[in-house]
MIZA-874753 format. One record per residue (C-alpha): x negated, y, z negated. Coordinates in Angstrom, 3 decimals. Layout:
<recs>
+----------+----------+----------+
:       xx :       yy :       zz :
+----------+----------+----------+
:        X :        Y :        Z :
...
+----------+----------+----------+
</recs>
This chain:
<recs>
+----------+----------+----------+
:       xx :       yy :       zz :
+----------+----------+----------+
:  -20.035 :   45.163 :  -16.193 :
:  -21.151 :   42.434 :  -13.852 :
:  -22.014 :   38.904 :  -14.623 :
:  -22.002 :   35.721 :  -12.474 :
:  -20.223 :   32.242 :  -12.848 :
:  -22.978 :   29.714 :  -12.277 :
:  -22.819 :   25.992 :  -11.749 :
:  -25.966 :   23.949 :  -12.721 :
:  -27.207 :   20.362 :  -13.513 :
:  -26.168 :   17.155 :  -12.274 :
:  -22.979 :   17.127 :  -14.340 :
:  -21.857 :   20.397 :  -12.704 :
:  -21.821 :   22.417 :  -15.795 :
:  -20.181 :   25.788 :  -15.451 :
:  -21.341 :   28.885 :  -17.576 :
:  -21.401 :   32.542 :  -17.271 :
:  -24.837 :   34.547 :  -17.027 :
:  -25.728 :   38.147 :  -17.419 :
:  -28.358 :   39.374 :  -14.587 :
:  -31.605 :   40.064 :  -15.794 :
:  -32.917 :   43.838 :  -15.077 :
:  -31.821 :   44.870 :  -11.533 :
:  -30.992 :   41.389 :  -10.130 :
:  -28.545 :   41.774 :   -7.298 :
:  -25.912 :   38.953 :   -7.587 :
:  -24.760 :   37.177 :   -4.296 :
:  -22.123 :   34.759 :   -4.394 :
:  -22.695 :   31.297 :   -2.874 :
:  -26.275 :   31.402 :   -3.168 :
:  -28.896 :   29.713 :   -5.538 :
:  -30.297 :   31.497 :   -8.522 :
:  -32.649 :   30.834 :  -11.476 :
:  -31.180 :   30.620 :  -14.888 :
:  -32.207 :   30.099 :  -18.416 :
:  -30.252 :   27.417 :  -20.139 :
:  -30.490 :   25.769 :  -23.638 :
:  -32.332 :   22.905 :  -21.670 :
:  -34.955 :   25.273 :  -20.030 :
:  -35.356 :   27.072 :  -16.699 :
:  -33.371 :   25.573 :  -13.601 :
:  -31.887 :   26.342 :  -10.471 :
:  -28.128 :   27.119 :  -10.378 :
:  -25.414 :   28.068 :   -7.658 :
:  -23.488 :   31.316 :   -8.120 :
:  -20.015 :   30.554 :   -7.783 :
:  -18.498 :   34.181 :   -8.315 :
:  -19.361 :   37.545 :   -9.199 :
:  -17.134 :   38.966 :  -11.975 :
:  -16.531 :   42.584 :  -13.027 :
:  -15.263 :   43.160 :  -16.383 :
:  -15.035 :   45.581 :  -19.197 :
:  -17.181 :   43.589 :  -21.461 :
:  -19.777 :   40.928 :  -21.045 :
:  -18.862 :   37.407 :  -22.432 :
:  -20.400 :   36.606 :  -25.771 :
:  -22.087 :   33.417 :  -25.171 :
:  -23.523 :   34.347 :  -21.642 :
:  -26.914 :   33.260 :  -20.714 :
:  -29.404 :   34.944 :  -18.760 :
:  -29.686 :   34.954 :  -14.825 :
:  -33.472 :   35.538 :  -14.250 :
:  -33.291 :   35.941 :  -10.382 :
:  -31.804 :   34.787 :   -7.197 :
:  -33.700 :   32.014 :   -5.956 :
:  -36.605 :   32.654 :   -3.484 :
:  -37.519 :   30.333 :   -0.908 :
:  -40.167 :   29.075 :   -3.095 :
:  -37.723 :   28.289 :   -5.891 :
:  -35.658 :   26.440 :   -3.567 :
:  -38.707 :   24.335 :   -2.067 :
:  -39.788 :   23.613 :   -5.737 :
:  -36.284 :   22.378 :   -6.611 :
:  -36.355 :   19.958 :   -3.554 :
:  -39.635 :   18.620 :   -4.617 :
:  -38.588 :   18.106 :   -8.144 :
:  -35.427 :   16.350 :   -7.015 :
:  -37.623 :   13.866 :   -5.068 :
:  -39.844 :   13.424 :   -8.050 :
:  -36.768 :   12.903 :  -10.199 :
:  -35.667 :    9.795 :   -8.081 :
:  -39.257 :    8.404 :   -8.686 :
:  -38.929 :    9.057 :  -12.117 :
:  -35.371 :    7.193 :  -12.285 :
:  -36.833 :    4.066 :  -11.243 :
:  -39.688 :    4.077 :  -13.707 :
:  -37.131 :    4.754 :  -16.498 :
:  -34.815 :    2.215 :  -15.435 :
:  -37.803 :   -0.339 :  -15.499 :
:  -38.662 :    0.829 :  -18.930 :
:  -35.016 :    0.570 :  -20.162 :
:  -34.813 :   -2.904 :  -18.979 :
:  -37.779 :   -3.820 :  -21.333 :
:  -37.109 :   -1.449 :  -24.223 :
:  -33.257 :   -1.377 :  -24.276 :
:  -31.590 :   -3.790 :  -21.940 :
:  -28.264 :   -2.569 :  -22.893 :
:  -28.978 :    0.728 :  -21.168 :
:  -27.702 :    1.624 :  -17.965 :
:  -29.692 :    4.514 :  -16.339 :
:  -27.278 :    6.634 :  -14.186 :
:  -29.394 :    9.482 :  -12.634 :
:  -32.067 :   11.948 :  -13.514 :
:  -33.132 :   15.569 :  -12.753 :
:  -36.171 :   17.898 :  -13.346 :
:  -36.039 :   21.425 :  -14.476 :
:  -38.171 :   24.110 :  -13.206 :
:  -39.459 :   24.593 :  -16.852 :
:  -38.562 :   23.171 :  -20.254 :
:  -37.742 :   24.968 :  -23.272 :
:  -41.514 :   24.929 :  -24.412 :
:  -43.858 :   27.391 :  -22.417 :
:  -45.555 :   25.607 :  -19.412 :
:  -43.994 :   22.115 :  -20.127 :
:  -42.201 :   20.163 :  -17.367 :
:  -38.747 :   18.645 :  -18.191 :
:  -36.922 :   15.567 :  -17.313 :
:  -33.436 :   14.915 :  -18.214 :
:  -32.155 :   11.379 :  -17.800 :
:  -28.400 :   10.231 :  -17.985 :
:  -27.499 :    6.876 :  -19.129 :
:  -24.509 :    5.030 :  -20.237 :
:  -24.359 :    2.156 :  -22.754 :
:  -21.655 :   -0.127 :  -24.204 :
:  -23.460 :   -0.758 :  -27.475 :
:  -25.666 :    0.950 :  -29.839 :
:  -29.078 :    2.117 :  -28.529 :
:  -32.340 :    2.518 :  -30.112 :
:  -32.854 :    5.857 :  -28.310 :
:  -36.056 :    7.114 :  -30.233 :
:  -38.073 :    3.925 :  -28.967 :
:  -37.066 :    4.249 :  -25.341 :
:  -37.709 :    8.021 :  -25.545 :
:  -41.218 :    7.485 :  -26.838 :
:  -41.837 :    4.860 :  -24.193 :
:  -40.649 :    6.940 :  -21.509 :
:  -42.458 :   10.232 :  -22.633 :
:  -45.527 :    8.198 :  -22.828 :
:  -45.419 :    6.693 :  -19.351 :
:  -44.223 :    9.880 :  -17.615 :
:  -46.059 :   12.626 :  -19.581 :
:  -43.275 :   15.074 :  -19.733 :
:  -40.686 :   16.398 :  -22.013 :
:  -37.698 :   14.220 :  -22.008 :
:  -34.170 :   14.274 :  -22.697 :
:  -31.896 :   11.251 :  -22.976 :
:  -28.074 :   12.185 :  -22.517 :
:  -25.569 :    9.677 :  -22.940 :
:  -22.570 :    9.944 :  -20.553 :
:  -19.010 :    8.522 :  -20.595 :
:  -17.088 :    6.818 :  -18.000 :
:  -15.655 :    9.958 :  -16.600 :
:  -19.105 :   11.753 :  -16.573 :
:  -20.393 :    8.864 :  -14.745 :
:  -17.946 :    8.910 :  -11.917 :
:  -18.583 :   12.746 :  -11.520 :
:  -22.200 :   12.052 :  -11.006 :
:  -21.995 :    9.016 :   -8.627 :
:  -19.040 :   10.345 :   -6.704 :
:  -16.769 :    8.206 :   -4.661 :
:  -13.094 :    8.049 :   -3.286 :
:   -9.977 :    7.917 :   -5.216 :
:   -6.726 :    5.888 :   -4.226 :
:   -5.676 :    8.870 :   -2.388 :
:   -8.673 :    8.531 :    0.158 :
:  -10.202 :   11.873 :   -0.816 :
:  -13.395 :   12.526 :   -2.762 :
:  -13.209 :   12.146 :   -6.565 :
:  -11.585 :   15.698 :   -7.954 :
:  -14.488 :   15.393 :  -10.895 :
:  -17.043 :   15.631 :   -8.214 :
:  -15.499 :   18.400 :   -6.257 :
:  -13.438 :   21.027 :   -7.883 :
:  -12.548 :   20.226 :  -11.270 :
:  -14.548 :   22.496 :  -13.670 :
:  -13.804 :   20.734 :  -16.887 :
:  -12.963 :   17.043 :  -17.910 :
:  -10.176 :   17.700 :  -20.044 :
:   -8.362 :   14.987 :  -21.824 :
:   -5.440 :   13.146 :  -20.085 :
:   -2.863 :   11.200 :  -22.220 :
:   -0.588 :    8.404 :  -21.572 :
:    2.501 :   10.733 :  -22.104 :
:    1.666 :   12.475 :  -18.898 :
:    1.831 :    9.058 :  -16.942 :
:    5.123 :    8.162 :  -18.682 :
:    6.706 :   11.674 :  -17.490 :
:    5.961 :   10.820 :  -14.047 :
:    7.481 :    7.423 :  -14.439 :
:    4.391 :    5.504 :  -13.823 :
:    3.978 :    2.171 :  -15.679 :
:    1.457 :    1.574 :  -18.239 :
:   -0.377 :   -0.675 :  -15.976 :
:   -4.037 :    0.332 :  -15.367 :
:   -3.547 :   -0.514 :  -11.553 :
:   -1.078 :    2.495 :  -11.392 :
:   -2.571 :    4.934 :  -13.868 :
:   -6.475 :    4.443 :  -13.752 :
:   -8.738 :    6.318 :  -11.657 :
:  -12.090 :    5.069 :  -10.157 :
:  -13.811 :    5.505 :  -13.761 :
:  -11.511 :    3.228 :  -15.423 :
:   -9.793 :    6.071 :  -17.459 :
:   -6.475 :    7.689 :  -16.659 :
:   -6.348 :    9.717 :  -13.504 :
:   -7.380 :   13.392 :  -13.688 :
:   -4.626 :   14.370 :  -11.209 :
:   -2.045 :   13.279 :  -13.953 :
:   -3.036 :   16.403 :  -15.947 :
:   -2.872 :   19.300 :  -13.417 :
:    0.281 :   17.540 :  -12.068 :
:    1.945 :   17.464 :  -15.328 :
:    3.388 :   21.117 :  -15.607 :
:    5.387 :   20.425 :  -12.573 :
:    6.846 :   17.299 :  -13.847 :
:    7.529 :   18.924 :  -17.362 :
:    9.325 :   21.779 :  -15.457 :
:   11.435 :   19.523 :  -13.365 :
:   12.167 :   17.204 :  -16.519 :
:   13.506 :   19.955 :  -18.210 :
:   17.358 :   19.583 :  -18.900 :
:   17.517 :   16.026 :  -17.789 :
:   18.832 :   13.165 :  -19.997 :
:   16.471 :   10.457 :  -21.100 :
:   16.607 :    6.762 :  -20.407 :
:   19.133 :    5.200 :  -22.803 :
:   21.283 :    8.459 :  -23.295 :
:   25.100 :    8.306 :  -22.481 :
:   26.128 :   10.820 :  -19.804 :
:   29.328 :   11.853 :  -18.598 :
:   30.270 :   12.998 :  -15.181 :
:   33.222 :   13.086 :  -12.610 :
:   32.059 :    9.993 :  -10.917 :
:   30.790 :    7.659 :  -13.871 :
:   30.187 :    7.479 :  -17.526 :
:   27.566 :    5.365 :  -19.149 :
:   23.924 :    4.739 :  -19.993 :
:   21.089 :    6.165 :  -18.185 :
:   18.809 :    3.326 :  -16.913 :
:   16.329 :    5.308 :  -14.876 :
:   15.276 :    9.041 :  -14.209 :
:   13.879 :   10.472 :  -10.865 :
:   12.185 :   13.629 :  -12.198 :
:   11.290 :   15.365 :   -8.776 :
:   14.637 :   14.922 :   -7.451 :
:   16.206 :   15.538 :  -10.710 :
:   18.400 :   12.614 :  -10.589 :
:   19.486 :    9.982 :  -13.075 :
:   20.735 :    6.427 :  -12.535 :
:   23.510 :    5.465 :  -14.683 :
:   25.144 :    2.225 :  -15.371 :
:   29.062 :    2.630 :  -15.555 :
:   30.796 :    1.190 :  -18.504 :
:   33.371 :   -0.216 :  -16.353 :
:   30.737 :   -2.588 :  -15.140 :
:   30.431 :   -1.352 :  -11.559 :
:   27.422 :   -0.610 :   -9.478 :
:   24.971 :    1.699 :  -10.837 :
:   25.380 :    5.220 :   -9.615 :
:   23.012 :    8.007 :   -9.019 :
:   23.755 :   11.539 :  -10.420 :
:   22.140 :   14.780 :   -9.789 :
:   21.463 :   16.833 :  -12.928 :
:   24.044 :   19.393 :  -11.690 :
:   26.778 :   16.799 :  -11.798 :
:   26.288 :   15.718 :  -15.456 :
:   28.966 :   17.257 :  -17.787 :
:   27.640 :   16.033 :  -21.041 :
:   24.587 :   13.962 :  -22.185 :
:   23.961 :   12.764 :  -25.632 :
:   21.686 :   10.326 :  -27.293 :
:   23.167 :    6.782 :  -28.276 :
:   24.602 :    6.765 :  -32.026 :
:   22.132 :    5.258 :  -34.332 :
:   23.127 :    2.598 :  -36.839 :
:   23.569 :    4.022 :  -40.273 :
:   20.744 :    3.421 :  -42.848 :
:   21.794 :    1.095 :  -45.676 :
:   22.668 :    2.445 :  -49.146 :
:   20.033 :    2.020 :  -51.983 :
:   21.087 :   -1.289 :  -53.863 :
:   23.487 :   -2.489 :  -51.054 :
:   23.125 :   -5.963 :  -49.881 :
:   21.225 :   -6.362 :  -46.747 :
:   23.561 :   -7.241 :  -43.490 :
:   23.702 :  -10.713 :  -42.496 :
:   21.078 :  -11.708 :  -40.024 :
:   22.498 :  -12.873 :  -36.755 :
:   22.381 :  -16.670 :  -36.103 :
:   19.492 :  -17.841 :  -34.393 :
:   19.723 :  -19.644 :  -31.201 :
:   18.829 :  -23.167 :  -31.231 :
:   15.158 :  -23.814 :  -30.213 :
:   14.565 :  -25.708 :  -26.985 :
:   15.476 :  -25.236 :  -23.417 :
:   17.402 :  -22.116 :  -22.374 :
:   20.224 :  -22.126 :  -19.820 :
:   18.096 :  -20.837 :  -17.133 :
:   15.487 :  -23.641 :  -17.639 :
:   18.226 :  -26.046 :  -17.829 :
:   19.465 :  -24.836 :  -14.459 :
:   16.073 :  -24.638 :  -12.845 :
:   15.625 :  -28.209 :  -13.855 :
:   18.615 :  -29.448 :  -12.184 :
:   17.674 :  -27.550 :   -9.100 :
:   14.465 :  -29.326 :   -8.768 :
:   16.313 :  -32.658 :   -8.195 :
:   16.063 :  -34.261 :  -11.730 :
:   19.879 :  -35.043 :  -11.687 :
:   20.351 :  -34.285 :  -15.323 :
:   19.484 :  -31.525 :  -18.004 :
:   16.534 :  -32.453 :  -20.564 :
:   17.415 :  -33.055 :  -24.005 :
:   16.971 :  -30.668 :  -26.708 :
:   13.582 :  -31.003 :  -28.400 :
:   13.357 :  -32.206 :  -31.928 :
+----------+----------+----------+
</recs>
């Protein structure tokens, strides 16, 4: 059986649709689909042949006619005008709301009703019913207010990433899957937002689809702090180069750090842990605390600045 993979809406949603009647599916062409929001124009990305139809598939009404495409362009122009009016209302009714974009559908869920979907962002609690009533009274249409997050806002607005290319979320990414800090740590990136954050301020989406390669390359490599033994050196690992499968080892004899490939490592083991104290045993003595005041480094810097003498310890 044949069905279609369709992209629709400003958030570039993807869903599978079953053709209605004898509708002929053509990839890379506009179509008219029935979604939970109403009737709207989408784009057929691919035609899929399978033994069974998907359980939660929607209904593809027809391939878009020239009249449907002209109607969609006119609705897009009206949506831009509606966006300005809703933004002005939000500034009065709910100042904490930031209106992002809007789209008009061919038809709403109710028969014969026009449908407007407005996407907004807010950093605080919003009185949505008050804004919804004010916007519906002013525009006279069925209105949906949809709150979006930072990653969805970047998908709608578009832009360029640090790589110089168009944002992945607004081009080829189908779903905005979660990205964890561990994926950045596997690549050896720092936790600084300048190195790990994308245009939306969240962790970069590319960390997720690069992660399988790093996980595969990282397999079998010793971790930072492990003690490794090789023919050229023996000591703790101070850094790991995942893609080149190398580790930087500080020799126990005090020499310069040595870069070892994974194949050179004969044995690797985590450092020994201190034994846990026995129940009822006296706690180990605390190490003596250093005297408060100027450190040796600060005293040397003080001398270099030309004072001629080191500062006295603070009382």
